[in-house]
LUMPAKE-296714 format. One record per residue (C-alpha): x, y, z; residue in one letter. Coordinates in steps of 0.25 Angstrom, whole numbers, plus 2048, in hexadecimal, padded with zeros to 3 digits. Layout:
residues N
XYZa/...
//
This chain:
residues 394
DD25D7796m/DD35CA79Dr/DD15C2792r/DDB5CA787l/DE55C5795r/DE05B8793d/DE35B8786e/DF25C0785y/DF55B4790w/DF05A7787a/DF85AF77Ca/E035AF785r/E045A1789r/E0259D77Ar/E105A2778g/E105B1775f/E185BE77Ad/E125CB781n/E105D2772t/E0B5C776Br/E015C3772a/DFC5D2779s/DF95D276Ci/DF15C4767l/DE95C8773v/DE75D976Fg/DEE5DE779v/DF85E877Ah/E055E377Br/E085EC788r/DF85E5790q/E035DA78Cg/E0E5DC794t/E035E479Ek/DFD5D479Fw/E0B5CD7A2l/E0E5D67ACq/E035D67B3e/E065C77B4a/E145C97BAn/E0D5D27C5r/E055C67CBh/E0E5BB7C8g/E055B67BEi/E0D5AA7B4p/E0E5B07A6r/E0F5A879Ap/E1F5A8795r/E235B078As/E2A5A4781t/E355AA775s/E325A7768s/E3E59C76Ar/E34593771y/E2658D76El/E18594772s/E0C58E778v/E0659276Bl/E1258A763e/E0F57F76Dr/DFF57C76Ce/E0657D75Ch/E0E56F75Ei/E0356A769a/DF956B75Cd/E01567752g/E0255A75Bl/DF455775Cr/DF255A74De/DFF54E749g/E08558743l/E16556741t/E1F55D74Bi/E2656473Cr/E1756973Aa/E1656E745i/E23575746a/E2057B739s/E1158273Fa/E1A58974Bi/E2558973Fs/E2F58274Cr/E3A57B748a/E3456A749p/E3F568754s/E3757375Dt/E2C56A75Av/E3155F75Fs/E37563769r/E2C569771e/E2155F771v/E2F555776r/E3355E781r/E22562784n/E19557781a/E1355378Fd/E1D548795p/E1253E798a/E0B53D78Dg/E10544782g/E0854F77Cr/E0A55B779y/E03565781g/E0457677Ep/E0457C78Bf/E0B571791q/E15570789a/E1757F78Ad/E1857E799r/E2357579Ar/E2C57D78Fa/E2A586798e/E2D57F7A6q/E3857B79Cr/E3D588799a/E3E58C7A8r/E4B5927AEr/E535937B5p/E595867B3k/E6657B7B6l/E6F5797ACs/E775707A8k/E825707AFv/E7B5737BDe/E725677BCm/E7F55E7BAh/E885627C4p/E935597BCp/E965607AFl/E9456C7B9m/EA25667C2r/EA85647B3a/EA45737AFi/EA95797BCr/EB75717BCs/EBA5737AEr/EB85837AEl/EC35837BAk/ECD57C7AFl/EC758A7A6r/EC258279Dw/EB6586793s/EA8584796p/EAC57F784t/EB657778Bq/EB1571795i/EA456E78Cs/EA9566782e/EB255E78Dt/EA5558794l/EA055578Ar/EAC54C785r/EAE547793e/E9E545794f/E9C541788s/E9053678Ed/E8A540799d/E8254B792m/E805537A1r/E8F55779Fm/E8C55D790h/E8B56B791v/E8F576785s/E9857F78Aa/E8D589789e/E86583796t/E9158479Di/E9259379Cy/E845937A0q/E8658D7ABa/E925977B0i/E8A5A47ABy/E7C5A27ADv/E7C5947B7q/E865997BDg/E875A27CBr/E8E5A87D5g/E9E5A47D7e/E9B5987CEl/E985A17C3r/EA55AA7C5r/EAC59D7CAe/EAA5967BAl/EA95A17B3a/EBA5A47B6r/EBC5977B2c/EB759B7A5l/EC05A579Ar/EBA5B079Ct/EBA5AE7AAg/EAC5B97A6r/EA35B57B2a/E955BA7ABv/E945B579Cr/E985C2790k/E8A5C1788p/E8D5C1779q/E875C9770r/E805C1764r/E875C3757g/E805CA74Ed/E7D5D775Aa/E8A5DE754r/E885E674Er/E925E9741p/E9F5EF73Fr/E9E5F2733f/E975EE726f/E9F5F2718d/EA25E4711d/EA15D971Ea/EA35CC719l/EA15C3723l/EA75B5727i/E9C5AC71Es/EA25B5715q/EAE5AE714r/EB55A670Ep/EB3594713a/EC0593710e/EC559D71Ca/EBA592722e/EC258671Fd/ED0589724r/ED5583718a/EDA58F711v/EE359B717p/EE45A9715g/ED65AA71Eh/ED75B272Dw/ED15B7739e/ED25C073Fg/ECE5CA74Dd/ED45D4758l/EDA5D1765i/ED75DC76Ei/EE05E3779g/EDE5E9785k/ED05F3785n/ECF5F1778n/EDB5F9774g/EE15F176Cs/EE15E4761a/EEA5DA75Ai/EE55D674Eg/EE25C674Bt/EE25BF73Cl/EE35AD740v/EE35A8731e/ED859D730r/EDF58F72As/EED591731t/EE859973Er/EF65A2739y/EF45B2743v/EF95BF73Dm/EF65CB749l/EF35D8743v/EFC5E474Bh/EF15EF750l/EF85F9758p/EF1605754d/EE35FE759g/ED75F5751y/ECF5FE74Ek/ECA5FA73Fa/ED6602736e/EE05FC73Eq/EDA5EE73Ea/ED95F0730r/EE75F672Dd/EED5EA734g/EE65DF72Fl/EEC5E6721i/EF85E6728a/EF85D872Dt/EF15D0721i/EF95D5716k/F045CF71Bt/EFC5C3716l/EFE5BD707p/EF05BF700r/EEE5AF702h/EED5B270Fl/EE25BB70Er/ED55B370Cr/ECD5B9718s/ECA5C0726l/EC05BD72Et/EBF5C673Bw/EB45CA743d/EAA5D8742q/EB55E1749g/EB65EE748a/EC25EF746e/EC05E6738m/EB75F4734a/EC25F3727q/EBF5E5724h/EBE5EA717a/ECA5F2713q/ED25E771Al/ECE5DF70Fk/ED15E8704v/EDF5EA709q/EE25DD709t/ED95D3702g/ED45CD711l/EC55CA710p/EBE5CD71Ev/EB55C4723y/EAC5C8730f/EA85BD73Da/E9A5BE741d/E9A5C674Dp/E9C5C075Dh/EA45B2753s/EAF5B1757p/EB15A1752w/EB05A7744q/EBC5A9746r/EC15A074Fp/ED15A074Bs/ED35AE74Dn/ECA5AE75Ce/ED55A2761n/EE05A875Ct/EDC5B6765n/EDB5AA771g/EE95A776El/EF05B676Al/EEA5BC778r/EF45B377Eq/EFF5BD77By/EF55C9779f/EED5C6787p/EDE5CE788k/EE15DD78Eg/EEE5DC789t/EF15EB77Fd/EF35E4773l/EFA5F176Ba/F065EE773r/F0A5E2769w/F135E675Ds/F0F5E0751a/F1E5D8753e/F165D275Ed/F095D0759l/F115C574Cd/F195C0757a/F0B5BA75Ev/F075B6751a/F135B074Ce/F115A875Ca/F045A2759l/F055A1749n/F1459674Et/F0A58F759r/F04580755p/EF5582753r/EED574755k/EE457774Bt/EED579740l/EF356C744g/EFE57174Fw/F0457A743k/F08587745t/EFF59373Fp/F0C595738a/F0B588732e/EFE58872Ca/EFE593726l/F0C58F71Ed/F0658271Be/EFC58C714q/F0459370Dl/F0E58A709r/F01580703s/EFA58D6F9i/F0A58F6F6e/F095806F1q/EFB5826ECa/F0058E6E1g/EFF5996EAg/F0A5A36ECs/F185A56F4n/F0E5A7702t/F165AC70Cg/F0D5B2717l/F105BF71Bf/F135C270Cd/F0C5D170Ar/F015D26FEa/
//
Protein backbone atom coordinates (compact mmCIF):
# COMPACT_ATOMS: atom_id res chain seq x y z
CA UNK A 1 0.00 0.00 0.00
CA UNK A 2 2.89 2.35 0.72
CA UNK A 3 4.17 1.84 -2.82
CA UNK A 4 0.73 2.70 -4.20
CA UNK A 5 0.56 5.79 -2.01
CA UNK A 6 3.97 6.95 -3.25
CA UNK A 7 2.84 6.40 -6.85
CA UNK A 8 -0.37 8.30 -6.09
CA UNK A 9 1.56 11.33 -4.81
CA UNK A 10 3.93 11.12 -7.76
CA UNK A 11 0.90 11.30 -10.07
CA UNK A 12 -0.46 14.27 -8.13
CA UNK A 13 2.88 16.05 -8.53
CA UNK A 14 2.59 15.49 -12.27
CA UNK A 15 -0.67 17.48 -12.32
CA UNK A 16 -3.34 14.75 -12.05
CA UNK A 17 -6.35 15.37 -9.86
CA UNK A 18 -7.51 12.93 -7.16
CA UNK A 19 -9.75 10.81 -9.41
CA UNK A 20 -7.27 10.48 -12.26
CA UNK A 21 -4.34 9.80 -9.93
CA UNK A 22 -6.32 7.07 -8.12
CA UNK A 23 -7.26 5.36 -11.39
CA UNK A 24 -3.66 5.60 -12.61
CA UNK A 25 -2.25 3.69 -9.60
CA UNK A 26 -5.17 1.22 -9.45
CA UNK A 27 -7.02 2.25 -6.28
CA UNK A 28 -10.52 3.54 -5.69
CA UNK A 29 -11.11 7.27 -5.63
CA UNK A 30 -12.13 7.03 -1.97
CA UNK A 31 -8.68 5.69 -1.10
CA UNK A 32 -7.09 8.70 -2.74
CA UNK A 33 -9.40 10.92 -0.70
CA UNK A 34 -8.25 9.16 2.50
CA UNK A 35 -4.63 9.88 1.62
CA UNK A 36 -5.53 13.52 1.07
CA UNK A 37 -7.32 13.69 4.44
CA UNK A 38 -4.36 12.04 6.17
CA UNK A 39 -2.01 14.63 4.69
CA UNK A 40 -4.30 17.38 5.95
CA UNK A 41 -4.47 15.96 9.49
CA UNK A 42 -0.70 15.75 9.80
CA UNK A 43 -0.01 19.07 8.10
CA UNK A 44 1.90 17.41 5.27
CA UNK A 45 2.21 19.71 2.24
CA UNK A 46 0.47 18.11 -0.70
CA UNK A 47 0.82 18.92 -4.37
CA UNK A 48 -1.57 21.57 -5.56
CA UNK A 49 -4.36 20.53 -7.89
CA UNK A 50 -4.42 23.01 -10.74
CA UNK A 51 -7.12 23.85 -13.22
CA UNK A 52 -6.69 22.66 -16.79
CA UNK A 53 -6.27 26.35 -17.66
CA UNK A 54 -2.76 26.15 -16.19
CA UNK A 55 0.20 24.07 -17.25
CA UNK A 56 0.79 20.88 -15.27
CA UNK A 57 4.16 19.44 -14.30
CA UNK A 58 3.71 16.81 -17.00
CA UNK A 59 3.27 19.49 -19.65
CA UNK A 60 6.29 21.36 -18.33
CA UNK A 61 8.34 18.16 -18.69
CA UNK A 62 7.27 17.94 -22.34
CA UNK A 63 8.32 21.56 -22.83
CA UNK A 64 11.74 20.88 -21.28
CA UNK A 65 12.21 17.77 -23.45
CA UNK A 66 11.25 19.68 -26.58
CA UNK A 67 13.69 22.50 -25.81
CA UNK A 68 16.52 19.99 -25.30
CA UNK A 69 15.70 18.39 -28.65
CA UNK A 70 15.80 21.79 -30.35
CA UNK A 71 12.12 21.83 -31.33
CA UNK A 72 10.44 25.14 -32.14
CA UNK A 73 7.94 26.73 -29.77
CA UNK A 74 5.14 25.99 -32.24
CA UNK A 75 6.10 22.31 -32.47
CA UNK A 76 6.16 21.98 -28.67
CA UNK A 77 2.82 23.76 -28.34
CA UNK A 78 1.25 21.49 -30.94
CA UNK A 79 2.52 18.39 -29.11
CA UNK A 80 0.84 19.38 -25.82
CA UNK A 81 -2.24 21.01 -27.45
CA UNK A 82 -1.47 24.48 -26.15
CA UNK A 83 -1.22 27.86 -27.83
CA UNK A 84 2.32 28.85 -28.93
CA UNK A 85 1.97 32.05 -26.89
CA UNK A 86 1.32 29.95 -23.76
CA UNK A 87 4.55 27.98 -24.23
CA UNK A 88 6.57 31.08 -25.13
CA UNK A 89 5.31 32.93 -22.04
CA UNK A 90 5.99 29.90 -19.83
CA UNK A 91 9.61 29.66 -20.96
CA UNK A 92 10.16 33.41 -20.66
CA UNK A 93 8.70 33.63 -17.16
CA UNK A 94 9.93 30.44 -15.52
CA UNK A 95 13.34 29.69 -17.01
CA UNK A 96 16.32 30.01 -14.65
CA UNK A 97 17.08 33.78 -14.48
CA UNK A 98 20.80 33.10 -14.17
CA UNK A 99 21.56 30.49 -16.83
CA UNK A 100 18.39 30.69 -18.90
CA UNK A 101 17.89 26.92 -18.64
CA UNK A 102 14.30 25.69 -18.36
CA UNK A 103 13.70 23.01 -15.71
CA UNK A 104 10.14 21.66 -15.35
CA UNK A 105 10.08 21.25 -11.56
CA UNK A 106 11.78 24.57 -10.85
CA UNK A 107 9.36 26.23 -13.30
CA UNK A 108 6.41 24.65 -11.52
CA UNK A 109 7.61 26.01 -8.16
CA UNK A 110 8.08 29.50 -9.61
CA UNK A 111 4.56 29.41 -11.07
CA UNK A 112 3.13 28.28 -7.73
CA UNK A 113 4.88 31.09 -5.85
CA UNK A 114 3.66 33.65 -8.36
CA UNK A 115 0.07 32.42 -8.00
CA UNK A 116 -0.04 32.63 -4.21
CA UNK A 117 -2.68 34.86 -2.64
CA UNK A 118 -3.37 37.33 -1.25
CA UNK A 119 -1.43 39.87 -3.26
CA UNK A 120 -1.31 43.61 -3.01
CA UNK A 121 -3.40 45.18 -5.75
CA UNK A 122 -2.04 47.83 -8.09
CA UNK A 123 -4.08 50.44 -6.23
CA UNK A 124 -2.63 49.41 -2.85
CA UNK A 125 0.93 49.35 -4.18
CA UNK A 126 0.85 52.95 -5.43
CA UNK A 127 -0.47 55.48 -2.85
CA UNK A 128 -0.76 58.40 -5.34
CA UNK A 129 -3.09 56.24 -7.42
CA UNK A 130 -5.20 55.44 -4.37
CA UNK A 131 -5.44 59.12 -3.45
CA UNK A 132 -6.43 60.09 -6.99
CA UNK A 133 -9.17 57.44 -7.05
CA UNK A 134 -10.52 58.35 -3.60
CA UNK A 135 -10.69 62.07 -4.37
CA UNK A 136 -12.67 61.46 -7.56
CA UNK A 137 -14.99 58.91 -5.98
CA UNK A 138 -15.91 61.56 -3.40
CA UNK A 139 -16.88 63.80 -6.32
CA UNK A 140 -19.34 61.06 -7.38
CA UNK A 141 -17.32 60.08 -10.44
CA UNK A 142 -17.88 56.58 -11.78
CA UNK A 143 -14.94 54.13 -11.94
CA UNK A 144 -15.05 54.33 -15.75
CA UNK A 145 -14.79 58.14 -15.68
CA UNK A 146 -11.89 57.91 -13.22
CA UNK A 147 -10.07 55.32 -15.33
CA UNK A 148 -10.32 57.31 -18.56
CA UNK A 149 -9.40 60.60 -16.90
CA UNK A 150 -6.29 59.17 -15.23
CA UNK A 151 -5.12 57.76 -18.56
CA UNK A 152 -5.35 61.24 -20.11
CA UNK A 153 -3.87 63.16 -17.17
CA UNK A 154 -0.96 60.73 -16.67
CA UNK A 155 -0.40 59.55 -20.22
CA UNK A 156 3.31 58.94 -19.55
CA UNK A 157 2.97 57.28 -16.14
CA UNK A 158 1.73 53.70 -16.45
CA UNK A 159 1.54 53.40 -12.67
CA UNK A 160 -1.46 55.74 -12.75
CA UNK A 161 -3.28 53.74 -15.41
CA UNK A 162 -5.98 51.49 -14.00
CA UNK A 163 -9.10 49.84 -15.39
CA UNK A 164 -12.59 50.49 -14.06
CA UNK A 165 -12.80 46.85 -12.94
CA UNK A 166 -9.64 47.25 -10.85
CA UNK A 167 -11.26 50.22 -9.09
CA UNK A 168 -14.36 48.15 -8.36
CA UNK A 169 -12.12 45.39 -7.01
CA UNK A 170 -10.32 47.88 -4.77
CA UNK A 171 -13.67 48.90 -3.28
CA UNK A 172 -15.47 45.58 -3.01
CA UNK A 173 -12.63 43.09 -2.57
CA UNK A 174 -9.61 44.84 -1.09
CA UNK A 175 -11.63 47.51 0.75
CA UNK A 176 -12.21 46.96 4.46
CA UNK A 177 -14.37 48.44 7.20
CA UNK A 178 -15.31 52.10 7.13
CA UNK A 179 -13.09 52.84 4.12
CA UNK A 180 -15.06 50.32 2.08
CA UNK A 181 -18.39 51.73 3.20
CA UNK A 182 -17.20 55.30 2.56
CA UNK A 183 -16.09 54.56 -0.99
CA UNK A 184 -19.11 52.40 -1.79
CA UNK A 185 -21.45 55.22 -0.77
CA UNK A 186 -19.82 57.36 -3.46
CA UNK A 187 -20.85 54.94 -6.20
CA UNK A 188 -24.10 55.53 -8.05
CA UNK A 189 -25.61 52.31 -6.66
CA UNK A 190 -24.48 53.04 -3.09
CA UNK A 191 -24.07 49.30 -2.48
CA UNK A 192 -21.43 48.15 -0.01
CA UNK A 193 -21.61 44.62 -1.43
CA UNK A 194 -21.25 43.91 -5.11
CA UNK A 195 -24.32 42.46 -6.75
CA UNK A 196 -23.52 39.03 -8.24
CA UNK A 197 -24.14 38.65 -11.94
CA UNK A 198 -25.51 35.47 -13.45
CA UNK A 199 -23.96 34.23 -16.64
CA UNK A 200 -25.95 35.27 -19.68
CA UNK A 201 -26.44 31.68 -20.78
CA UNK A 202 -27.68 30.60 -17.33
CA UNK A 203 -31.04 32.30 -17.75
CA UNK A 204 -33.90 30.04 -18.77
CA UNK A 205 -35.61 31.01 -22.03
CA UNK A 206 -39.02 32.62 -21.54
CA UNK A 207 -40.50 31.33 -24.76
CA UNK A 208 -39.52 29.11 -27.65
CA UNK A 209 -41.93 29.63 -30.55
CA UNK A 210 -40.08 31.02 -33.58
CA UNK A 211 -38.25 33.74 -31.67
CA UNK A 212 -35.84 35.77 -33.81
CA UNK A 213 -32.48 36.60 -32.21
CA UNK A 214 -30.61 39.88 -32.59
CA UNK A 215 -28.01 38.13 -34.73
CA UNK A 216 -30.76 37.70 -37.36
CA UNK A 217 -31.68 41.39 -37.39
CA UNK A 218 -31.14 43.18 -40.75
CA UNK A 219 -27.75 44.84 -41.14
CA UNK A 220 -29.41 48.18 -41.88
CA UNK A 221 -30.66 48.27 -38.27
CA UNK A 222 -27.10 48.16 -36.97
CA UNK A 223 -25.75 51.20 -38.84
CA UNK A 224 -28.78 53.40 -37.96
CA UNK A 225 -28.92 54.75 -41.52
CA UNK A 226 -32.56 53.84 -42.17
CA UNK A 227 -35.43 54.93 -39.88
CA UNK A 228 -38.00 52.46 -38.63
CA UNK A 229 -35.87 50.19 -36.44
CA UNK A 230 -36.95 50.42 -32.81
CA UNK A 231 -35.67 49.31 -29.42
CA UNK A 232 -38.17 48.55 -26.67
CA UNK A 233 -38.36 47.82 -22.96
CA UNK A 234 -40.40 48.41 -19.81
CA UNK A 235 -39.69 50.68 -16.88
CA UNK A 236 -41.12 49.12 -13.74
CA UNK A 237 -42.91 50.86 -10.89
CA UNK A 238 -43.17 50.35 -7.14
CA UNK A 239 -43.15 46.71 -5.96
CA UNK A 240 -43.22 45.55 -9.61
CA UNK A 241 -46.90 46.48 -9.70
CA UNK A 242 -46.97 48.80 -12.70
CA UNK A 243 -45.02 49.58 -15.86
CA UNK A 244 -44.66 51.89 -18.84
CA UNK A 245 -43.57 50.61 -22.23
CA UNK A 246 -40.81 52.53 -24.00
CA UNK A 247 -40.04 52.55 -27.73
CA UNK A 248 -36.99 54.36 -29.15
CA UNK A 249 -36.26 54.74 -32.86
CA UNK A 250 -32.60 53.84 -33.39
CA UNK A 251 -31.55 56.40 -36.02
CA UNK A 252 -33.29 59.49 -34.55
CA UNK A 253 -33.81 58.52 -30.85
CA UNK A 254 -37.48 59.41 -31.25
CA UNK A 255 -39.43 58.18 -28.19
CA UNK A 256 -42.92 56.73 -27.89
CA UNK A 257 -44.39 55.68 -24.54
CA UNK A 258 -46.89 52.84 -24.16
CA UNK A 259 -49.68 53.26 -21.60
CA UNK A 260 -50.24 50.03 -19.61
CA UNK A 261 -52.88 50.96 -17.01
CA UNK A 262 -54.00 47.37 -16.35
CA UNK A 263 -50.59 45.74 -15.90
CA UNK A 264 -47.83 44.37 -18.09
CA UNK A 265 -48.48 40.68 -18.54
CA UNK A 266 -47.92 39.30 -22.03
CA UNK A 267 -51.45 39.99 -23.31
CA UNK A 268 -51.57 43.50 -21.82
CA UNK A 269 -48.12 44.40 -23.20
CA UNK A 270 -49.10 43.03 -26.61
CA UNK A 271 -52.31 45.07 -26.79
CA UNK A 272 -50.60 48.27 -25.62
CA UNK A 273 -47.78 47.89 -28.15
CA UNK A 274 -50.18 47.12 -30.99
CA UNK A 275 -52.20 50.27 -30.26
CA UNK A 276 -49.05 52.41 -30.22
CA UNK A 277 -47.27 50.85 -33.20
CA UNK A 278 -50.35 51.12 -35.40
CA UNK A 279 -50.05 54.91 -35.21
CA UNK A 280 -46.85 54.60 -37.26
CA UNK A 281 -46.79 54.50 -41.07
CA UNK A 282 -45.73 51.15 -42.47
CA UNK A 283 -42.29 52.31 -43.61
CA UNK A 284 -41.47 53.07 -39.95
CA UNK A 285 -42.21 49.48 -38.89
CA UNK A 286 -39.02 47.71 -39.91
CA UNK A 287 -37.97 45.94 -36.69
CA UNK A 288 -38.30 45.97 -32.90
CA UNK A 289 -35.51 44.78 -30.59
CA UNK A 290 -36.53 43.73 -27.07
CA UNK A 291 -34.97 41.78 -24.22
CA UNK A 292 -36.11 38.26 -23.35
CA UNK A 293 -38.69 39.34 -20.81
CA UNK A 294 -41.87 37.32 -20.26
CA UNK A 295 -43.97 40.33 -21.29
CA UNK A 296 -43.04 39.60 -24.93
CA UNK A 297 -44.36 36.04 -24.97
CA UNK A 298 -47.05 37.19 -27.43
CA UNK A 299 -44.52 38.55 -29.94
CA UNK A 300 -45.88 36.37 -32.77
CA UNK A 301 -49.34 37.93 -32.46
CA UNK A 302 -47.75 41.38 -32.29
CA UNK A 303 -46.03 40.77 -35.63
CA UNK A 304 -49.25 39.51 -37.24
CA UNK A 305 -51.22 42.57 -36.10
CA UNK A 306 -48.61 45.24 -36.92
CA UNK A 307 -46.25 43.70 -39.48
CA UNK A 308 -43.35 44.57 -37.14
CA UNK A 309 -40.87 41.68 -36.63
CA UNK A 310 -39.48 41.36 -33.10
CA UNK A 311 -35.82 40.47 -32.49
CA UNK A 312 -34.59 39.45 -29.05
CA UNK A 313 -31.32 40.60 -27.52
CA UNK A 314 -29.07 38.08 -25.80
CA UNK A 315 -29.81 37.53 -22.08
CA UNK A 316 -28.22 40.10 -19.76
CA UNK A 317 -26.91 42.17 -22.69
CA UNK A 318 -28.36 45.69 -22.26
CA UNK A 319 -25.60 47.14 -24.47
CA UNK A 320 -27.38 45.55 -27.44
CA UNK A 321 -30.21 48.08 -26.91
CA UNK A 322 -28.14 51.18 -26.03
CA UNK A 323 -30.60 53.86 -27.19
CA UNK A 324 -33.38 52.34 -25.14
CA UNK A 325 -31.25 51.92 -22.02
CA UNK A 326 -30.13 55.55 -22.22
CA UNK A 327 -33.70 56.74 -22.74
CA UNK A 328 -34.95 54.73 -19.77
CA UNK A 329 -32.41 56.58 -17.64
CA UNK A 330 -33.73 59.92 -18.91
CA UNK A 331 -37.30 58.84 -18.22
CA UNK A 332 -36.50 58.26 -14.55
CA UNK A 333 -36.31 62.04 -14.21
CA UNK A 334 -40.06 62.05 -14.87
CA UNK A 335 -40.98 58.65 -13.40
CA UNK A 336 -38.75 58.08 -10.33
CA UNK A 337 -38.03 54.59 -9.10
CA UNK A 338 -40.29 53.44 -6.30
CA UNK A 339 -43.40 55.23 -7.60
CA UNK A 340 -46.67 53.79 -8.86
CA UNK A 341 -46.49 54.29 -12.63
CA UNK A 342 -50.21 53.61 -13.07
CA UNK A 343 -50.99 57.08 -11.70
CA UNK A 344 -49.89 58.72 -14.98
CA UNK A 345 -52.45 58.90 -17.76
CA UNK A 346 -51.88 58.37 -21.47
CA UNK A 347 -51.91 62.17 -21.89
CA UNK A 348 -49.16 62.47 -19.25
CA UNK A 349 -47.03 59.95 -21.15
CA UNK A 350 -47.53 61.84 -24.41
CA UNK A 351 -46.38 65.05 -22.72
CA UNK A 352 -43.21 63.39 -21.40
CA UNK A 353 -42.47 61.85 -24.80
CA UNK A 354 -42.87 65.27 -26.41
CA UNK A 355 -40.48 66.78 -23.86
CA UNK A 356 -37.82 64.22 -24.77
CA UNK A 357 -38.47 64.49 -28.51
CA UNK A 358 -37.99 68.27 -28.44
CA UNK A 359 -34.81 68.16 -26.36
CA UNK A 360 -31.58 68.76 -28.37
CA UNK A 361 -29.27 65.74 -28.45
CA UNK A 362 -25.51 65.83 -28.88
CA UNK A 363 -25.52 62.53 -30.79
CA UNK A 364 -27.84 64.17 -33.37
CA UNK A 365 -25.63 67.23 -33.85
CA UNK A 366 -27.83 69.13 -31.38
CA UNK A 367 -30.97 68.51 -33.40
CA UNK A 368 -34.03 67.27 -31.55
CA UNK A 369 -35.31 63.74 -32.21
CA UNK A 370 -38.46 65.24 -33.71
CA UNK A 371 -36.39 67.34 -36.13
CA UNK A 372 -34.18 64.37 -37.04
CA UNK A 373 -37.17 62.15 -37.73
CA UNK A 374 -38.85 64.87 -39.79
CA UNK A 375 -35.69 65.20 -41.90
CA UNK A 376 -35.61 61.43 -42.44
CA UNK A 377 -39.23 61.39 -43.54
CA UNK A 378 -38.78 64.34 -45.90
CA UNK A 379 -35.75 62.61 -47.43
CA UNK A 380 -37.80 59.48 -48.06
CA UNK A 381 -40.61 61.54 -49.59
CA UNK A 382 -38.20 63.38 -51.91
CA UNK A 383 -36.67 60.06 -52.96
CA UNK A 384 -40.06 58.99 -54.31
CA UNK A 385 -41.88 57.71 -51.24
CA UNK A 386 -45.47 58.56 -50.42
CA UNK A 387 -46.66 61.35 -48.11
CA UNK A 388 -45.48 60.27 -44.70
CA UNK A 389 -47.29 61.79 -41.77
CA UNK A 390 -45.78 60.33 -38.63
CA UNK A 391 -49.05 59.55 -36.91
CA UNK A 392 -51.04 58.40 -39.94
CA UNK A 393 -52.75 55.14 -39.13
CA UNK A 394 -52.14 52.13 -41.37
